[in-house]
C-alpha positions in Angstrom: -19.0 -7.4 9.4 -16.2 -8.3 6.9 -12.5 -7.3 7.5 -9.3 -8.5 5.6 -5.9 -8.6 7.1 -4.4 -5.2 8.0 -7.6 -3.7 8.8 -8.2 -2.7 12.5 -10.9 -3.4 14.7 -12.2 -0.8 17.4 -14.3 -2.1 20.2 -16.0 0.7 22.3 -16.3 0.5 26.1 -19.6 -0.8 27.5 -19.7 1.9 30.3 -18.5 5.7 30.8 -14.9 5.8 31.2 -14.2 2.3 30.1 -11.3 2.4 27.6 -11.8 1.7 23.6 -9.7 -1.4 22.6 -8.6 -2.1 19.2 -7.0 -5.0 17.3 -5.2 -5.5 14.4 -6.9 -8.4 11.7 -3.9 -10.9 11.1 -6.3 -13.6 9.2 -9.8 -13.9 8.5 -11.5 -17.4 8.9 -14.9 -16.7 7.8 -16.6 -16.8 4.7 -15.8 -13.5 2.5 -13.8 -11.8 5.0 -16.1 -12.7 7.9 -15.5 -13.6 11.6 -13.8 -15.2 13.1 -10.6 -12.9 13.0 -7.1 -14.0 14.2 -6.1 -10.7 15.9 -3.2 -9.0 17.6 -4.4 -6.9 20.2 -2.5 -3.2 20.6 -2.8 -3.0 24.2 -1.2 -6.6 25.1 0.2 -7.3 21.7 -1.5 -11.0 22.2 -3.1 -13.0 19.0 -6.2 -14.6 19.9 -9.4 -16.0 17.5 -12.0 -13.3 18.2 -15.8 -13.0 17.0 -16.7 -9.4 17.1 -20.0 -8.2 18.9 -22.3 -5.3 17.9 -19.9 -3.0 20.1 -17.0 -3.4 17.3 -16.4 -1.3 14.1 -13.7 -2.2 11.4 -11.4 0.2 10.3 -9.7 -0.3 6.9 -6.1 -0.6 6.3 -4.4 2.6 4.6 -1.9 0.1 3.0 -1.5 1.1 -0.6 -2.6 -1.2 -3.6 -0.5 -2.2 -6.3 
C-alpha cells in the first residue's frame, strides 16, 4: 500500500453492522509512500501512527496539482 499526505485510508468493518472508519494521511514514514502512516481519524480527530491491514484501502486526495 502506498499513500501520500492528504489521501484517505478507509477501513471496512469486520462484521455485519460494524462501522466503516476513515483517516486522513498526515505523513508517510515508510519507503516510497509506504506504512507506517501518521493519520488523523475522522471519527475522533486523534492523530496516531497506523499500520494498515488487508481491510484497508487508499482513496487518493482530490487536491489540484500545480
